[in-house]
A tleap script that builds the chain and sets N, CA, C and O, in Angstrom:
source leaprc.protein.ff14SB
mol = sequence {
  NMET LEU LYS PHE SER PHE GLU MET PHE ASN
  ASN THR GLY VAL ILE ARG PHE GLU GLY GLU
  ILE THR TYR HIE SER ALA THR VAL LEU LYS
  GLU ALA LEU TYR MET SER LEU ASP ASN SER
  ASP HIE VAL LEU LEU ASP PHE SER LYS VAL
  SER MET ILE ASP SER PHE PHE PHE GLU GLN
  MET ARG LYS PHE LYS GLU VAL ALA GLN ASN
  LEU LYS LYS ARG MET THR VAL MET ASN LEU
  PRO PRO TYR LEU ASN ASP SER PRO PRO VAL
  LYS THR ASP ASP SER PHE ILE LYS ASN VAL
  CYS ARG LEU VAL GLU LYS SER PRO GLN PRO
  ALA GLU CVAL
}
set mol.1.N position { -123.640 57.252 -6.420 }
set mol.1.CA position { -122.451 57.950 -6.858 }
set mol.1.C position { -121.313 56.945 -7.037 }
set mol.1.O position { -121.093 56.085 -6.185 }
set mol.2.N position { -120.608 57.063 -8.133 }
set mol.2.CA position { -119.508 56.157 -8.440 }
set mol.2.C position { -118.182 56.791 -8.052 }
set mol.2.O position { -117.920 57.955 -8.355 }
set mol.3.N position { -117.351 56.008 -7.376 }
set mol.3.CA position { -115.993 56.419 -7.027 }
set mol.3.C position { -115.045 55.343 -7.534 }
set mol.3.O position { -115.446 54.201 -7.757 }
set mol.4.N position { -113.794 55.719 -7.712 }
set mol.4.CA position { -112.805 54.716 -8.088 }
set mol.4.C position { -111.457 55.070 -7.496 }
set mol.4.O position { -111.171 56.227 -7.188 }
set mol.5.N position { -110.637 54.044 -7.344 }
set mol.5.CA position { -109.245 54.251 -6.962 }
set mol.5.C position { -108.389 53.554 -8.009 }
set mol.5.O position { -108.804 52.555 -8.596 }
set mol.6.N position { -107.204 54.081 -8.237 }
set mol.6.CA position { -106.298 53.539 -9.246 }
set mol.6.C position { -104.941 53.317 -8.610 }
set mol.6.O position { -104.385 54.213 -7.976 }
set mol.7.N position { -104.413 52.112 -8.786 }
set mol.7.CA position { -103.085 51.768 -8.276 }
set mol.7.C position { -102.301 51.077 -9.379 }
set mol.7.O position { -102.875 50.397 -10.230 }
set mol.8.N position { -101.002 51.255 -9.359 }
set mol.8.CA position { -100.125 50.585 -10.313 }
set mol.8.C position { -99.308 49.519 -9.604 }
set mol.8.O position { -98.785 49.744 -8.513 }
set mol.9.N position { -99.206 48.355 -10.235 }
set mol.9.CA position { -98.342 47.266 -9.787 }
set mol.9.C position { -97.578 46.809 -11.016 }
set mol.9.O position { -98.135 46.133 -11.880 }
set mol.10.N position { -96.297 47.174 -11.101 }
set mol.10.CA position { -95.485 46.941 -12.301 }
set mol.10.C position { -96.185 47.614 -13.476 }
set mol.10.O position { -96.402 48.825 -13.430 }
set mol.11.N position { -96.545 46.883 -14.521 }
set mol.11.CA position { -97.250 47.469 -15.665 }
set mol.11.C position { -98.751 47.221 -15.621 }
set mol.11.O position { -99.438 47.393 -16.628 }
set mol.12.N position { -99.261 46.821 -14.468 }
set mol.12.CA position { -100.685 46.545 -14.321 }
set mol.12.C position { -101.347 47.660 -13.529 }
set mol.12.O position { -100.928 47.989 -12.419 }
set mol.13.N position { -102.386 48.236 -14.118 }
set mol.13.CA position { -103.182 49.245 -13.430 }
set mol.13.C position { -104.414 48.589 -12.843 }
set mol.13.O position { -105.138 47.886 -13.548 }
set mol.14.N position { -104.658 48.805 -11.576 }
set mol.14.CA position { -105.814 48.218 -10.900 }
set mol.14.C position { -106.798 49.334 -10.575 }
set mol.14.O position { -106.474 50.278 -9.855 }
set mol.15.N position { -108.007 49.208 -11.122 }
set mol.15.CA position { -109.069 50.162 -10.814 }
set mol.15.C position { -110.091 49.448 -9.951 }
set mol.15.O position { -110.618 48.401 -10.327 }
set mol.16.N position { -110.363 50.023 -8.791 }
set mol.16.CA position { -111.399 49.487 -7.902 }
set mol.16.C position { -112.562 50.471 -7.896 }
set mol.16.O position { -112.424 51.620 -7.477 }
set mol.17.N position { -113.714 49.991 -8.374 }
set mol.17.CA position { -114.906 50.831 -8.428 }
set mol.17.C position { -115.732 50.630 -7.170 }
set mol.17.O position { -115.735 49.549 -6.581 }
set mol.18.N position { -116.440 51.695 -6.760 }
set mol.18.CA position { -117.328 51.617 -5.601 }
set mol.18.C position { -118.545 52.497 -5.867 }
set mol.18.O position { -118.413 53.656 -6.260 }
set mol.19.N position { -119.732 51.932 -5.647 }
set mol.19.CA position { -120.967 52.692 -5.833 }
set mol.19.C position { -121.822 52.111 -6.942 }
set mol.19.O position { -121.842 50.899 -7.154 }
set mol.20.N position { -122.533 52.990 -7.653 }
set mol.20.CA position { -123.442 52.578 -8.718 }
set mol.20.C position { -122.904 53.024 -10.067 }
set mol.20.O position { -122.467 54.162 -10.233 }
set mol.21.N position { -122.945 52.104 -11.034 }
set mol.21.CA position { -122.535 52.444 -12.397 }
set mol.21.C position { -123.800 52.603 -13.219 }
set mol.21.O position { -124.451 51.626 -13.589 }
set mol.22.N position { -124.133 53.857 -13.497 }
set mol.22.CA position { -125.327 54.185 -14.274 }
set mol.22.C position { -124.963 55.245 -15.300 }
set mol.22.O position { -123.827 55.716 -15.356 }
set mol.23.N position { -125.940 55.607 -16.103 }
set mol.23.CA position { -125.756 56.670 -17.088 }
set mol.23.C position { -125.259 57.945 -16.404 }
set mol.23.O position { -124.471 58.691 -16.986 }
set mol.24.N position { -125.703 58.194 -15.201 }
set mol.24.CA position { -125.338 59.414 -14.481 }
set mol.24.C position { -123.884 59.421 -14.017 }
set mol.24.O position { -123.349 60.475 -13.673 }
set mol.25.N position { -123.251 58.274 -14.006 }
set mol.25.CA position { -121.844 58.209 -13.593 }
set mol.25.C position { -120.907 58.060 -14.792 }
set mol.25.O position { -119.761 57.638 -14.637 }
set mol.26.N position { -121.389 58.402 -15.969 }
set mol.26.CA position { -120.624 58.215 -17.207 }
set mol.26.C position { -119.261 58.890 -17.166 }
set mol.26.O position { -118.261 58.288 -17.558 }
set mol.27.N position { -119.209 60.107 -16.707 }
set mol.27.CA position { -117.953 60.852 -16.694 }
set mol.27.C position { -116.910 60.164 -15.820 }
set mol.27.O position { -115.749 60.046 -16.214 }
set mol.28.N position { -117.312 59.719 -14.655 }
set mol.28.CA position { -116.383 59.050 -13.735 }
set mol.28.C position { -115.911 57.726 -14.323 }
set mol.28.O position { -114.722 57.410 -14.263 }
set mol.29.N position { -116.832 56.948 -14.890 }
set mol.29.CA position { -116.477 55.658 -15.488 }
set mol.29.C position { -115.484 55.844 -16.627 }
set mol.29.O position { -114.461 55.161 -16.676 }
set mol.30.N position { -115.775 56.757 -17.537 }
set mol.30.CA position { -114.877 56.993 -18.678 }
set mol.30.C position { -113.515 57.494 -18.213 }
set mol.30.O position { -112.485 57.058 -18.729 }
set mol.31.N position { -113.500 58.396 -17.252 }
set mol.31.CA position { -112.231 58.908 -16.731 }
set mol.31.C position { -111.373 57.771 -16.190 }
set mol.31.O position { -110.180 57.697 -16.483 }
set mol.32.N position { -111.968 56.900 -15.413 }
set mol.32.CA position { -111.228 55.783 -14.823 }
set mol.32.C position { -110.691 54.846 -15.895 }
set mol.32.O position { -109.520 54.468 -15.863 }
set mol.33.N position { -111.537 54.473 -16.837 }
set mol.33.CA position { -111.138 53.507 -17.857 }
set mol.33.C position { -110.026 54.039 -18.749 }
set mol.33.O position { -109.029 53.352 -18.973 }
set mol.34.N position { -110.184 55.248 -19.255 }
set mol.34.CA position { -109.202 55.761 -20.196 }
set mol.34.C position { -107.915 56.207 -19.508 }
set mol.34.O position { -106.845 56.132 -20.112 }
set mol.35.N position { -107.993 56.665 -18.268 }
set mol.35.CA position { -106.786 56.973 -17.514 }
set mol.35.C position { -105.950 55.710 -17.331 }
set mol.35.O position { -104.723 55.750 -17.419 }
set mol.36.N position { -106.616 54.603 -17.080 }
set mol.36.CA position { -105.889 53.350 -16.874 }
set mol.36.C position { -105.155 52.917 -18.135 }
set mol.36.O position { -104.055 52.371 -18.049 }
set mol.37.N position { -105.741 53.151 -19.299 }
set mol.37.CA position { -105.069 52.801 -20.555 }
set mol.37.C position { -103.833 53.656 -20.785 }
set mol.37.O position { -102.841 53.181 -21.339 }
set mol.38.N position { -103.887 54.905 -20.365 }
set mol.38.CA position { -102.740 55.796 -20.537 }
set mol.38.C position { -101.562 55.399 -19.658 }
set mol.38.O position { -100.415 55.722 -19.968 }
set mol.39.N position { -101.840 54.704 -18.567 }
set mol.39.CA position { -100.808 54.448 -17.572 }
set mol.39.C position { -100.375 53.002 -17.419 }
set mol.39.O position { -99.455 52.723 -16.650 }
set mol.40.N position { -101.005 52.073 -18.123 }
set mol.40.CA position { -100.660 50.664 -17.910 }
set mol.40.C position { -100.856 49.831 -19.169 }
set mol.40.O position { -101.612 50.199 -20.069 }
set mol.41.N position { -100.156 48.698 -19.212 }
set mol.41.CA position { -100.293 47.756 -20.322 }
set mol.41.C position { -101.389 46.738 -20.064 }
set mol.41.O position { -101.942 46.151 -20.995 }
set mol.42.N position { -101.695 46.538 -18.802 }
set mol.42.CA position { -102.726 45.580 -18.400 }
set mol.42.C position { -103.622 46.292 -17.393 }
set mol.42.O position { -103.138 46.849 -16.408 }
set mol.43.N position { -104.919 46.273 -17.641 }
set mol.43.CA position { -105.881 46.941 -16.769 }
set mol.43.C position { -106.714 45.888 -16.053 }
set mol.43.O position { -107.342 45.045 -16.693 }
set mol.44.N position { -106.720 45.936 -14.742 }
set mol.44.CA position { -107.527 45.039 -13.915 }
set mol.44.C position { -108.681 45.858 -13.341 }
set mol.44.O position { -108.459 46.823 -12.610 }
set mol.45.N position { -109.913 45.470 -13.675 }
set mol.45.CA position { -111.108 46.182 -13.223 }
set mol.45.C position { -111.786 45.372 -12.128 }
set mol.45.O position { -112.216 44.243 -12.366 }
set mol.46.N position { -111.882 45.935 -10.946 }
set mol.46.CA position { -112.480 45.243 -9.799 }
set mol.46.C position { -113.811 45.907 -9.447 }
set mol.46.O position { -113.858 47.080 -9.078 }
set mol.47.N position { -114.892 45.130 -9.570 }
set mol.47.CA position { -116.239 45.636 -9.313 }
set mol.47.C position { -116.818 45.093 -8.009 }
set mol.47.O position { -118.038 45.081 -7.846 }
set mol.48.N position { -115.986 44.648 -7.084 }
set mol.48.CA position { -116.475 44.002 -5.860 }
set mol.48.C position { -117.297 44.930 -4.973 }
set mol.48.O position { -118.113 44.450 -4.187 }
set mol.49.N position { -117.107 46.232 -5.076 }
set mol.49.CA position { -117.857 47.166 -4.229 }
set mol.49.C position { -118.899 47.957 -5.014 }
set mol.49.O position { -119.331 49.027 -4.585 }
set mol.50.N position { -119.296 47.425 -6.162 }
set mol.50.CA position { -120.331 48.074 -6.973 }
set mol.50.C position { -121.686 47.502 -6.582 }
set mol.50.O position { -121.882 46.286 -6.579 }
set mol.51.N position { -122.614 48.386 -6.255 }
set mol.51.CA position { -123.931 47.947 -5.778 }
set mol.51.C position { -124.971 47.841 -6.884 }
set mol.51.O position { -125.959 47.123 -6.729 }
set mol.52.N position { -124.771 48.546 -8.004 }
set mol.52.CA position { -125.736 48.494 -9.098 }
set mol.52.C position { -125.043 48.790 -10.419 }
set mol.52.O position { -124.162 49.646 -10.495 }
set mol.53.N position { -125.455 48.070 -11.460 }
set mol.53.CA position { -124.950 48.295 -12.811 }
set mol.53.C position { -126.150 48.322 -13.736 }
set mol.53.O position { -126.983 47.417 -13.696 }
set mol.54.N position { -126.253 49.364 -14.584 }
set mol.54.CA position { -127.347 49.387 -15.550 }
set mol.54.C position { -126.815 49.118 -16.956 }
set mol.54.O position { -125.618 48.895 -17.134 }
set mol.55.N position { -127.689 49.137 -17.942 }
set mol.55.CA position { -127.310 48.763 -19.310 }
set mol.55.C position { -126.263 49.691 -19.907 }
set mol.55.O position { -125.532 49.279 -20.808 }
set mol.56.N position { -126.168 50.909 -19.444 }
set mol.56.CA position { -125.158 51.845 -19.910 }
set mol.56.C position { -123.756 51.256 -19.749 }
set mol.56.O position { -122.895 51.450 -20.606 }
set mol.57.N position { -123.536 50.549 -18.666 }
set mol.57.CA position { -122.241 49.940 -18.367 }
set mol.57.C position { -121.776 49.035 -19.502 }
set mol.57.O position { -120.610 49.082 -19.895 }
set mol.58.N position { -122.677 48.214 -20.030 }
set mol.58.CA position { -122.299 47.256 -21.065 }
set mol.58.C position { -121.863 47.955 -22.343 }
set mol.58.O position { -120.901 47.539 -22.988 }
set mol.59.N position { -122.565 49.009 -22.705 }
set mol.59.CA position { -122.185 49.783 -23.888 }
set mol.59.C position { -120.794 50.381 -23.713 }
set mol.59.O position { -119.970 50.315 -24.626 }
set mol.60.N position { -120.531 50.961 -22.552 }
set mol.60.CA position { -119.223 51.562 -22.298 }
set mol.60.C position { -118.106 50.527 -22.261 }
set mol.60.O position { -117.005 50.792 -22.744 }
set mol.61.N position { -118.369 49.368 -21.705 }
set mol.61.CA position { -117.344 48.326 -21.648 }
set mol.61.C position { -117.033 47.764 -23.028 }
set mol.61.O position { -115.887 47.413 -23.308 }
set mol.62.N position { -118.028 47.676 -23.886 }
set mol.62.CA position { -117.765 47.236 -25.265 }
set mol.62.C position { -116.824 48.218 -25.962 }
set mol.62.O position { -115.868 47.810 -26.623 }
set mol.63.N position { -117.098 49.500 -25.810 }
set mol.63.CA position { -116.247 50.529 -26.414 }
set mol.63.C position { -114.837 50.475 -25.824 }
set mol.63.O position { -113.847 50.561 -26.551 }
set mol.64.N position { -114.758 50.331 -24.511 }
set mol.64.CA position { -113.463 50.279 -23.839 }
set mol.64.C position { -112.659 49.074 -24.299 }
set mol.64.O position { -111.449 49.175 -24.505 }
set mol.65.N position { -113.317 47.945 -24.462 }
set mol.65.CA position { -112.625 46.742 -24.914 }
set mol.65.C position { -112.026 46.954 -26.304 }
set mol.65.O position { -110.889 46.555 -26.554 }
set mol.66.N position { -112.783 47.578 -27.207 }
set mol.66.CA position { -112.281 47.844 -28.559 }
set mol.66.C position { -111.054 48.746 -28.513 }
set mol.66.O position { -110.060 48.480 -29.188 }
set mol.67.N position { -111.120 49.798 -27.731 }
set mol.67.CA position { -109.983 50.713 -27.611 }
set mol.67.C position { -108.772 49.979 -27.038 }
set mol.67.O position { -107.661 50.127 -27.546 }
set mol.68.N position { -108.977 49.203 -26.000 }
set mol.68.CA position { -107.877 48.453 -25.381 }
set mol.68.C position { -107.242 47.491 -26.383 }
set mol.68.O position { -106.017 47.387 -26.454 }
set mol.69.N position { -108.062 46.796 -27.149 }
set mol.69.CA position { -107.524 45.863 -28.144 }
set mol.69.C position { -106.747 46.597 -29.224 }
set mol.69.O position { -105.684 46.135 -29.639 }
set mol.70.N position { -107.258 47.733 -29.685 }
set mol.70.CA position { -106.554 48.508 -30.704 }
set mol.70.C position { -105.198 49.000 -30.206 }
set mol.70.O position { -104.253 49.123 -30.986 }
set mol.71.N position { -105.106 49.278 -28.922 }
set mol.71.CA position { -103.848 49.722 -28.320 }
set mol.71.C position { -102.976 48.560 -27.855 }
set mol.71.O position { -101.895 48.761 -27.301 }
set mol.72.N position { -103.463 47.342 -28.088 }
set mol.72.CA position { -102.764 46.124 -27.685 }
set mol.72.C position { -102.542 46.073 -26.168 }
set mol.72.O position { -101.484 45.670 -25.684 }
set mol.73.N position { -103.562 46.489 -25.453 }
set mol.73.CA position { -103.547 46.437 -23.994 }
set mol.73.C position { -104.448 45.297 -23.542 }
set mol.73.O position { -105.389 44.922 -24.241 }
set mol.74.N position { -104.155 44.753 -22.373 }
set mol.74.CA position { -104.971 43.666 -21.826 }
set mol.74.C position { -105.947 44.224 -20.800 }
set mol.74.O position { -105.669 45.211 -20.120 }
set mol.75.N position { -107.099 43.562 -20.709 }
set mol.75.CA position { -108.123 43.969 -19.759 }
set mol.75.C position { -108.606 42.743 -19.002 }
set mol.75.O position { -108.892 41.708 -19.604 }
set mol.76.N position { -108.697 42.856 -17.689 }
set mol.76.CA position { -109.202 41.782 -16.850 }
set mol.76.C position { -110.355 42.331 -16.024 }
set mol.76.O position { -110.243 43.396 -15.416 }
set mol.77.N position { -111.458 41.603 -16.006 }
set mol.77.CA position { -112.641 42.010 -15.246 }
set mol.77.C position { -112.832 41.032 -14.097 }
set mol.77.O position { -112.834 39.816 -14.293 }
set mol.78.N position { -112.994 41.578 -12.889 }
set mol.78.CA position { -113.194 40.734 -11.703 }
set mol.78.C position { -114.389 41.221 -10.900 }
set mol.78.O position { -114.690 42.413 -10.851 }
set mol.79.N position { -115.057 40.268 -10.275 }
set mol.79.CA position { -116.063 40.553 -9.255 }
set mol.79.C position { -117.273 41.342 -9.739 }
set mol.79.O position { -117.748 42.235 -9.037 }
set mol.80.N position { -117.779 41.023 -10.933 }
set mol.80.CA position { -119.058 41.609 -11.326 }
set mol.80.C position { -120.134 41.058 -10.397 }
set mol.80.O position { -120.028 39.917 -9.947 }
set mol.81.N position { -121.161 41.841 -10.104 }
set mol.81.CA position { -122.216 41.343 -9.215 }
set mol.81.C position { -122.836 40.054 -9.745 }
set mol.81.O position { -123.058 39.934 -10.950 }
set mol.82.N position { -123.119 39.092 -8.874 }
set mol.82.CA position { -123.630 37.789 -9.313 }
set mol.82.C position { -124.968 37.858 -10.035 }
set mol.82.O position { -125.273 36.978 -10.840 }
set mol.83.N position { -125.769 38.879 -9.767 }
set mol.83.CA position { -127.066 38.956 -10.438 }
set mol.83.C position { -126.938 39.158 -11.940 }
set mol.83.O position { -127.908 38.935 -12.664 }
set mol.84.N position { -125.787 39.569 -12.427 }
set mol.84.CA position { -125.608 39.755 -13.869 }
set mol.84.C position { -125.506 38.431 -14.617 }
set mol.84.O position { -125.731 38.395 -15.827 }
set mol.85.N position { -125.180 37.372 -13.943 }
set mol.85.CA position { -125.006 36.079 -14.605 }
set mol.85.C position { -126.290 35.518 -15.185 }
set mol.85.O position { -126.253 34.873 -16.233 }
set mol.86.N position { -127.414 35.740 -14.542 }
set mol.86.CA position { -128.639 35.071 -14.950 }
set mol.86.C position { -129.810 35.988 -15.242 }
set mol.86.O position { -130.886 35.499 -15.586 }
set mol.87.N position { -129.648 37.276 -15.123 }
set mol.87.CA position { -130.797 38.153 -15.305 }
set mol.87.C position { -130.908 38.648 -16.738 }
set mol.87.O position { -129.922 39.114 -17.308 }
set mol.88.N position { -132.102 38.553 -17.333 }
set mol.88.CA position { -132.313 39.065 -18.683 }
set mol.88.C position { -132.095 40.564 -18.684 }
set mol.88.O position { -132.394 41.203 -17.674 }
set mol.89.N position { -131.597 41.164 -19.744 }
set mol.89.CA position { -131.144 40.524 -20.980 }
set mol.89.C position { -129.692 40.093 -20.925 }
set mol.89.O position { -129.065 39.939 -21.973 }
set mol.90.N position { -129.150 39.898 -19.769 }
set mol.90.CA position { -127.738 39.600 -19.610 }
set mol.90.C position { -127.544 38.134 -19.257 }
set mol.90.O position { -127.063 37.822 -18.168 }
set mol.91.N position { -127.900 37.254 -20.136 }
set mol.91.CA position { -127.718 35.824 -19.899 }
set mol.91.C position { -126.247 35.478 -20.115 }
set mol.91.O position { -125.615 36.002 -21.032 }
set mol.92.N position { -125.711 34.617 -19.294 }
set mol.92.CA position { -124.293 34.270 -19.360 }
set mol.92.C position { -123.895 33.694 -20.706 }
set mol.92.O position { -122.809 33.993 -21.203 }
set mol.93.N position { -124.743 32.877 -21.307 }
set mol.93.CA position { -124.338 32.195 -22.528 }
set mol.93.C position { -124.283 33.093 -23.756 }
set mol.93.O position { -123.639 32.720 -24.737 }
set mol.94.N position { -124.919 34.246 -23.753 }
set mol.94.CA position { -124.922 35.080 -24.957 }
set mol.94.C position { -124.725 36.549 -24.628 }
set mol.94.O position { -125.174 37.414 -25.380 }
set mol.95.N position { -124.077 36.840 -23.545 }
set mol.95.CA position { -124.037 38.211 -23.068 }
set mol.95.C position { -122.660 38.838 -23.165 }
set mol.95.O position { -121.687 38.232 -23.615 }
set mol.96.N position { -122.632 40.063 -22.725 }
set mol.96.CA position { -121.387 40.797 -22.551 }
set mol.96.C position { -120.412 39.991 -21.708 }
set mol.96.O position { -119.219 39.935 -22.006 }
set mol.97.N position { -120.916 39.378 -20.672 }
set mol.97.CA position { -120.041 38.657 -19.746 }
set mol.97.C position { -119.252 37.583 -20.469 }
set mol.97.O position { -118.064 37.404 -20.203 }
set mol.98.N position { -119.892 36.869 -21.374 }
set mol.98.CA position { -119.192 35.803 -22.080 }
set mol.98.C position { -118.456 36.330 -23.311 }
set mol.98.O position { -117.330 35.911 -23.577 }
set mol.99.N position { -119.072 37.242 -24.064 }
set mol.99.CA position { -118.519 37.671 -25.339 }
set mol.99.C position { -117.554 38.842 -25.254 }
set mol.99.O position { -116.649 38.949 -26.081 }
set mol.100.N position { -117.723 39.709 -24.288 }
set mol.100.CA position { -116.871 40.881 -24.204 }
set mol.100.C position { -115.786 40.718 -23.153 }
set mol.100.O position { -114.674 41.213 -23.339 }
set mol.101.N position { -116.076 40.050 -22.075 }
set mol.101.CA position { -115.050 39.804 -21.069 }
set mol.101.C position { -115.202 38.391 -20.561 }
set mol.101.O position { -116.246 37.760 -20.727 }
set mol.102.N position { -114.160 37.910 -19.948 }
set mol.102.CA position { -114.244 36.617 -19.274 }
set mol.102.C position { -114.380 36.899 -17.798 }
set mol.102.O position { -113.502 37.510 -17.188 }
set mol.103.N position { -115.455 36.465 -17.237 }
set mol.103.CA position { -115.729 36.730 -15.836 }
set mol.103.C position { -115.027 35.710 -14.954 }
set mol.103.O position { -115.028 34.514 -15.244 }
set mol.104.N position { -114.439 36.190 -13.897 }
set mol.104.CA position { -113.800 35.311 -12.930 }
set mol.104.C position { -114.886 34.774 -12.009 }
set mol.104.O position { -115.520 35.535 -11.278 }
set mol.105.N position { -115.096 33.471 -12.044 }
set mol.105.CA position { -116.105 32.861 -11.196 }
set mol.105.C position { -115.446 31.846 -10.275 }
set mol.105.O position { -114.835 30.881 -10.735 }
set mol.106.N position { -115.573 32.071 -8.980 }
set mol.106.CA position { -115.078 31.132 -7.971 }
set mol.106.C position { -113.610 30.779 -8.184 }
set mol.106.O position { -113.207 29.627 -8.023 }
set mol.107.N position { -112.831 31.768 -8.543 }
set mol.107.CA position { -111.422 31.534 -8.796 }
set mol.107.C position { -110.632 32.742 -8.317 }
set mol.107.O position { -111.043 33.875 -8.565 }
set mol.108.N position { -109.533 32.537 -7.652 }
set mol.108.CA position { -108.745 33.672 -7.197 }
set mol.108.C position { -107.965 34.346 -8.319 }
set mol.108.O position { -107.509 35.479 -8.160 }
set mol.109.N position { -107.806 33.666 -9.444 }
set mol.109.CA position { -107.035 34.218 -10.550 }
set mol.109.C position { -107.942 34.925 -11.543 }
set mol.109.O position { -108.997 34.393 -11.885 }
set mol.110.N position { -107.563 36.118 -12.020 }
set mol.110.CA position { -108.377 36.826 -13.006 }
set mol.110.C position { -108.295 36.159 -14.370 }
set mol.110.O position { -107.306 35.507 -14.703 }
set mol.111.N position { -109.348 36.334 -15.144 }
set mol.111.CA position { -109.366 35.852 -16.524 }
set mol.111.C position { -109.002 37.021 -17.417 }
set mol.111.O position { -109.458 38.140 -17.183 }
set mol.112.N position { -108.206 36.787 -18.414 }
set mol.112.CA position { -107.756 37.874 -19.278 }
set mol.112.C position { -108.595 37.962 -20.529 }
set mol.112.O position { -109.136 36.970 -21.017 }
set mol.113.N position { -108.689 39.181 -21.038 }
set mol.113.CA position { -109.380 39.433 -22.307 }
set mol.113.C position { -108.352 39.899 -23.292 }
set mol.113.O position { -108.683 40.178 -24.444 }
savepdb mol mol.pdb
quit
């Protein structure tokens, strides 16, 4: 089951996800993402407490990125599970991680998209 919390810091909305992101959690994921766009100019997505992500997640994040760009909003992704870096079909050099978002690796500062 996927849960999220949303906090505002100035014009930055911080969403912290917890649980599993799968096709079955689509409604919760979409609610969190689009609510954040309505309320902030910069969206920070924290996945540090996510235990599983399936391929559905990548499709939704691609769509979310397009919407955010069209609205001229910024998106920052932090703390994706480390297994996404090297597991097929999600290779770092040609994947969502590199092409759709910039992943924060071993750095306290988020990377912006």
